[in-house]
N, C-alpha and C positions, 0 to 999 in steps of 0.2 A: 575685271576679266570679262571680255566680250563673250557673247553666247557662242560664237564660232570656235573660240579657243577652248571654252569649257566643253563644248561638244567633242572637239578633238581629243581633249584630255580624257574624258569619260570613255570615248571610243577606244582609246589606247589601253585604258584599264580593262575594258571588256575583252580586248584582244589578248592582254596578258593573262587574265583569268582563264579564258578559253584555250590559251596556248598550253597551260599547265593542268587544266582540269582533269584530264584523263590520266595524267602521269601517276597519281596515287593509285588509281584502279589498275593500271598496268603493273605497278610495283606489287600490289596485293596479289595479282594473278601470278606474277613471277615467284613470289615468296611461297605461295601455296599452289604449286603447279598441278596438283591432282584434285583441286577443288575449285572449279569455276561454276559450280552449281548455283543457279539463281541469277547469274549474269546472262541476259538474253542476247544471243548473237543477232537476232532480228532487229533489236533495238539499235545495235551498232551499225548494222547495214542500212537501216532507215536513216540514221543520222548522217552517214556518209553520202547517201543520195540527197538528203536535204541540204547538205553543205554545198553541193554542186549548184542547185538553184539559188541558194543564198549567195554564193560567190558571184553568179551571173547578175543577180539583183544588185548587190553592193557595187560591183564594177560599173554596170551600165547606169546606175543612178548616181554615180560619182561620189560615193561615200568616202570617208577618210581612208587613207592607206591602211590604217590599223584594222578597220572593219573589213576591208578587202582581204587582208592577209588572214584575218581571224577565220574566215570560212575555209581557207585552204588547210590551216592547221587542224581545224575540227575534222575535216575529211580524212586527213592522214592518221590522226590519233584514233579515230573511230575504226578505221580499217586495221590498224595494228591491234586494237583490243579485240576486234572480231576474229582476227587470225589467232590470237592467244586462246580464245574459247575453243576453237577447233583443234589447235595444237595440243593444249593441255587437257581439254575435256572430251574430245572425240578421237584422240590418238592419231591425228594426222602426222605425217612425217614433216620434218623441218623443210625439206625441199618442196613438198606439195603445198605447205602453208605459205611459204615465201612466193612460190610461183603464182598461186591463185590470188593472193593478196596483191601482188604486183600487177597482175592482169586487171584486177578490179580498179586499182589506182590509175593505170593508164587509160582504161575505158572512161573513168570519171573525168580525167583531165581532158580527154578528147571531147567529151560532151560539153564541158565548160567552155572550151575553146570554140566549139561549134556554136554555142549559144551566145558568145560575146563578140568574137571577131567580126562576123558579118554585120552586126548592128553598129559596131564602132565605125566601120568604114562606109556603110551604106545608109546610115540614118539620115533622115531629112531634117533640114533646119537645125542640125545639131541636137536633135531630141530623139529619144527612143520611144516608140509607141507605148502609151500608158498601159494599154491592154496587155502587152507582153510583160512589162514590169510587174503588173498586178498578178499575172499568172505565175511568175517566178516567186513572188512573195507568198502566194497561196500554197504553192508546192512545198516551199521551204517550211512554212508554219505547220502544214499537215504532216510532213515527214518527221519534223522534230517532235510534234505532239504525239503521233502514233508510236514513235520510239519509246517515249516515256510511258504512254498508256499500256504498252506491252508489259511493262513492269507492274503496272497496276493489276493486270490480270494475274500475274504471278503472286502478288500479295493476296488477291482474292482466293486463289487456289490453296496457298499454304498458310494463310493467316499470319504472315510474318514478312518483315522487310529484310530480304536477304540478298546476298550477291553483290551489293553495291557499297563501295567505300563512302563513309560519311564525308570525308574530306572532298571527294569527287563531287558529291551532291552540293556541298557548300560552295565550292569554286564555280561549278556550273551555274548555280543560282546567282552568285555574285556577278558572273560574266553577263548573264541575262539582264540583271538589274542595271548595271552600269551602261550596257549597250542600249537598253530601253531609255534611260535618261538621256543618253547621247543623242538619240534621234528625236526625242520629245522636245529638247530645248533648241534643236536646229531651226533655222528660219529659211523656208517654211517647215512646219512640222511634217515629218514623214509618217503618215498614218499606217501605211503598209508595213514599213520597217518596225514600227512600234508593235504591231500585231504579232509579228514573228517572235519577238523576244518576250512579249507579255504572255503569250500562250504557254511557252515552255516554263517561264518563271512561275506561273500559277500552278502548273502540274508538279514542279519540284517542291513547292511549298506544301502541296498535298502529301507528297512522299514523306517529307520531314514530319508532318503532323501524324501520319500513320505510324511512322517509326516510333514516335513518342508514345502513342496510344498502345501499341503492341508491347513495347518495352515496359511500360507501366503495368500492363496486365500481368506480364511474366513476373515482375517484382512483387506485385500483390499476391500472386499465387505462391511465390516462395516464402513470403511472410506468413501465410496461413499454415504452411508445412512446418515452419520452424518457430512457432510461438512458444514463449516460456512455459505456458500452461501445459502444452503438449509434452514438453521435455520433462516436466516435473512428475506427471502421472504415468509416464511410460517406464516400465521396468528396464534394467540395464541391458538385458539381452535384446528386448524389443527396440530399445533406443539404438543399439548397434545395427539392428536390421533396418531401422528407419534411416540411419546415417548412410548405410550402403545404398538404400533405395534412392535417397536424395542425391547421392553421388552419381548413381546411374542416370537419374533424370537430368542432372546437370550436364552429364556427358552427352546425352541425347540432344538436349537443347543446344549445347555448344556445337555439335556436329552439324545440326540443321541450320545454324546461323553463323557459320564460321567466318563468313565475310559480310555479315549484315551490317546495316547502319546501327550505330551505337554498340557495336560488338565489344569494344574494349570496356565500356562502362558495365555491360552485362557480365563480363568475366570477373571484374573486380567485385561486383555485387555478390555473385555466386560464391566467390572465394571467401568473402566475409561471412556469408551465411554458413558455410561449411566450418569455419573456425569457431563461430558461436555455438554450433551444434556440438562440436567436439568438446568444447569447454563444459557445456551443460552435461554431456555424457560422462565426462571424467569426474565431475563433482557429484554425480548421482549415487 
């Protein structure tokens, strides 16, 4: 397989991953319409803006059709997710949400046309000025990076990874990785394009690691509360009180992480802990 074919295949995979990456998040928002807490609307808006400059860059640098389409899908899904946050989380009416989201989409489409069409027809010697392409690449990388960094700030504030679907994180990272490989094996290597995808991939890896760290900390705290030694020395009445307290704590943790990364695993773990505590209490 030649490098050009491999690059096209990887670019297509990246487009596929980015085409469906936000669908799990959109589905989670739809299933839990009253709980979009933790999902940052500024992140989605920054991504939509970054997709405009990414689309300009991919079109003018004549990337594969898959990568050109990828940016358009990212912009559309980001705006849909942004609209969900305000519709479900800020009580906007459906008409207001659709109207503002549509206006933003039209504005973004106009900017992208303005940034591509003149250069397609007016470029000299069939080439677009390198400085312009570099500026679009930088804007795209900065927008994507700031979007994810906004979530880092939320993690710092709440000491938990919340509001983001784990499937969404995985698909986005997979799209970044395949797109990164696509531009790296192209001839010549597209340094600017590689930087765009590498920045966001690195930030998503950090989100995953933080999710593991905070999830592990919660699991260890739960183990300390429900150790067999504690269950044996606590009288039956106190054990019942401890059980109610543990259930209350589990409810609090569940509500604060209702859409967090690793949410399903956390729920299963807490359910098993409650069953173990009930068994120890019944045999006391």
